[in-house]
N, C-alpha and C positions, 0 to 999 in steps of 0.2 A: 348378511343374511341372504340365503338363496331361497327365493320364493316371496310370497306376499306377506310381509311382516306387519302390515296394518290390515286387520280383518274385523268383520262384524260378526259378533257372536249370535247364537240362536235367540238371545233375548233382545237383540237390537243394539246392544252396546258395543262400542269399539274397543279393541285391544291392540297395543303395539308390543312387539317383541324386540328387545334391545340387546345386542351383544355388549358385554361389559367385562373386559378382562378375561378371566377363565370361567365365566358364567353367562347365562342368558337370563335377562330380566323381562318381566311382563308388567304392563301398566294398563289399567282399564278405566273406562268411564264409570262413574258411580250411577249414572242413569243416562238414558238417551240424550244426546247433545251436551253431556257433561253435567257437573264438573268432573275432573279426573282424580283418581287416587293420588294422594300426595307422595306416597312411597311405593316404588315398584316392588313386586314380589320376585324372588329367585325361582326360576323354573327347575323342578326336579330335585330339590334338596341341595346338599353341600358338595356334590361331586364336581371336581375340576374338569373343565372342558378345554379342548383346543379351539382356536378361532374358526369361524366359518360354518356356523350351524345352518340348518335348513328348516323351513316351516311350510306346511300345506294344510288345506282345510277341506273337509268333506261337506256334502250337501246338508248333513245334520248339524252343521255349525261348529263341530268339534275341530280343534286345531291339533295337528300332529307335528312334533319336532324331532329332528335327528341331529346328532353331532358326534364328532370324534372325542374320545377321552383318552388320556394316557393310562396305560395298564402297567407293564413292566418297562424298565429302561429300554428305549429304542423301539417300543411297540405301542400300538394303540388299538382301540376297538370302538365300534359304533354303539350308540345308545339311543333310546327312543323314549319320548314322553307324550302323554295326551293331556290336553287342556279342554275340559268339558264346557265350562262357562267362564265369562270374563272375571267375575268376582270370586270364583273358587280358586283354590291353589291347584296348580298343575300336578299331575302324578309324578312320583319319583322316576328318575331315569332307569330304564330297563336295558341291560346289555343285549345287543343283538348280534355281536360277533364281528367278524372280519371277512371280506369277500374271498380272501386267500387263506383263511383259517388263522393266520397270524402274520404279523409284520407291522410296519408303521403305516401312517396315513397314505392313501393312494390317490385321493382327490376329494373335492368338496361333495358332500351328499346332496341329493335332491329328494323331496317328498311330495307325493300326491296321495289322494284318498279316493277309492273307487265308489261307485254308486251305493254299495252296501256298507260303507263306512270303514273299510279295511285300508290300512296304511300300506303304501308301497315305497320302499326306500331304495333309491338307485345310487350307485357310486362307481367310479372307475376302478378297475382292478389292476393288479401288477402287470398284466399283459397289455394294458392300454385299452381294453374293451370295457363294456358296461356290465355290471353285476346287479342283481336285484334280490332283496329279501322282502317278503310281504306277509301280512297277517292272513291266517287261514280262515276258511269259511266257518269252521266250528271253534274258533278261538286259537290262541297261540300263534307261533310264527312258523312258516315253512322254511325249508332249507335255502341256502344261498344258491342262486341260479346264475350261470354265466350266459349272458344274452349275445355275446360276440362283439364284433367291432374291433378296431385297432387304432392306436395313436390318437385316442380321444383327448381333446384339450379343453381347459376351462370348465365352467360350471355346466352341468346338465340342466335341461329345462323339462320338468315333469309336469303333466297336465292331465286332467280328467275331462272328457267330453261330456256333452249334455246327455249322451247315452249311458253315462256311468262307467264307460270303459276307459282304461288308462293308456296314455301315450308318453313317450319320452324322446327328446331330441338331444343330439350331441354334435359337437363340432369335430370333424375328422379331417383327414388329409384331402384337400381339394373340395370339401363341401360339407353337407349336413347329413347325418345319419338319423334314422327314424325307426322306432319300434312302436307297435300298438297291439292291444289285445284284440283277439277275434271272438271273444266270448267272456261272459262273467266268470271271474276267478281264474282264468287261464293266464299263462305267462305271456307277456308281450312278445311278439315275433318281429323280426326285422322286415321292414317293408321298403318300398322305393324311397331312396334319398334324392338328393339333388346336388349337382355340381355348382358350387358358388364360392366366391372368395370371401370367406367369413372371418370376421375378427373374433377370436376366442374371447369368451367372457361377456358376450353381448346378447345371448339367447334369452328370449322371454316368450312363453307360450300362453295362449288364451283360447278358451272354448268360444267360438264365434257363431255357431249355428248347430242345428240338430245333427248334421253330418260331418262337420269340420272343426278342427282346431287350427289356429293360425299361429305361426312362429314369426316373431319379429327378431331381426338381427341387423347388425351393422356390417357392411362389406368393407373390403380393404380400401376402397376409394372414399369412405366416410359417409356413404348413403345408408339411410335406414330402409330396410326392405321387409316385405311381408311374403310369407310362403305358406301355401296349403298343399299337403301331399296330393300328388296327381296333377298339380298345376305348375306353372313356371313362377319363379320369384318375381315380385313386382317392386320396383323402386317407389317408395312412398314420398320421401323428402330427405334432404340432407340431415344427418344426425345432429342433434343440438349439442351433444357432448360425447365423451369417450365411453361412458358406461352403458349398461343395459337400460331399456325403458321399463317403466311400469305401465300396465295396461288394464283397463276395466271397461265393461260395456254398461251403457246407461241410456235412458230415454232423454233426448233433448228435443223439446217442442214436438213430441209425438214421433220422433224418428229414433230407430235403434242405431246408436252411435258407439264407436270405439274411441275412448279417450286415452291419450298417451301422455306420459310425463317423463322428463329426463333432466338431470342437472346439466345446464348448458355450459359452453366454453366460457361464458362470462361469469359463471358461478351462481346464476339465478336458476329458478325452476322454470323450464319451458313446457308449455302445454300445446297439444294439437288434438283435433277431433275430426272424424270423418264418418260417413255412413258405413256401418259394419259390413265387411267383405266387399266394399265398393271402393277399393284403393284408387282406381282411375279418377274418382271424383275429386281427388286432391286433398291436401292438408297443409297447414302452415303452423309454425310455432309462434306462440305468444308468451313472453317471459313475465314472471310474477315474483314478488317477494324480494327479500334481501339477498346479497351475495353470500354464498355458502362456502365453507371450507372444501378443499379438494376431495376429502374422503366422504362428503355428504351423500347419503342414500335418499332416494325418493320413492314413495309408495302411494298407491291410489286404492280406494275402497268406496263402497256405497254405505251410507248411513241407514238409519231405520226408516227413512222416507225414500230410499233408493236414490238419494242425491249424492253427488261426488264429494268425497273428502280426500284431501291431499295432505301428506305428512313428509317432512324431511328430518333426517337425523344425522348428526355428525358424531361418529364414535370418538373423535379426538377431543371434542369439546363437551360432549354429552347433551348438546342442545337439541331439543325436539320441538319442531314447529308444526302448526296445524292450520289449514285453511279449508273452508267449506264453500260449496256453491251457493251463490246468492239466489234469492227468490225473485228472479227476473230472467228475461229471455237470454239465450246464449249460454256461455260457460263462464260467466263472470264469477270470481271468487271473493270471499271476504278477505280482509287484511289478515296476514299471517300472525299468529300469536304463539308465544312460547308457553309450553305446558310446564 
């Protein structure tokens, strides 16, 4: 999954989105703090999907998903679904086409949702740049737009700032490409990027203040870095493992903190926390839970009390584990339990 696959719905209940073969499943809490549904739902009906779906969430709590599906032999198209509440069935998949009108998959999609609740689906196009299709102000979908760029690699990182404006980051030749909206409903435009030795597939973006989003990425030397457009990248600490981090903001003992989680090289989940946008304050990893398979994904969210919840999912085994922050100082978590 590209994006935050563990989310809190508008009613306070948590939902996880699980890739499963040629489908996406969702599973929700029956009430705040559980228990959870015994049987997952299938998102969008019976359409078969390609691997690599994406999910994003708006301020209204609605989840938006995008995925590639096979159409005719050798070709694919993108589809979109909306999930309004954790205990309701998601809407059927709606075709939204192909950035090049037709052809096979061009890259993994990314989804974010603007301040008005409109979904923005980003994907690499056949020329190696970034294309966008988004929901219109008065309903329906606009046309595909080519935002430019070249030789984009790996997953895109789409994010919506506290302003409600949309941004997207991509890994390109020699560094990071960045687009952002200059006004409500407008197409994101290319802005200043940064030269950096980025490892493709490690981008993760988070809204960190009223005026900034922060991009986390791993560089080729293995360090986890943070970058805000207009500034220089800052090395935060050595990456715990090879994949992207999950990130969430929360209050820890009265301080606005950013919490990071990543599957470590040892196979356990590693956590770090630091004062938001104050990377020089430093951070360090603390490992938790059992050793996980190499394909395990890690996600963070806030529960109905704005406390940190962590989840890990291994697609190969289907095991979903969950841990919550304890009611005590610091970032101590409960024991991991399998759902």
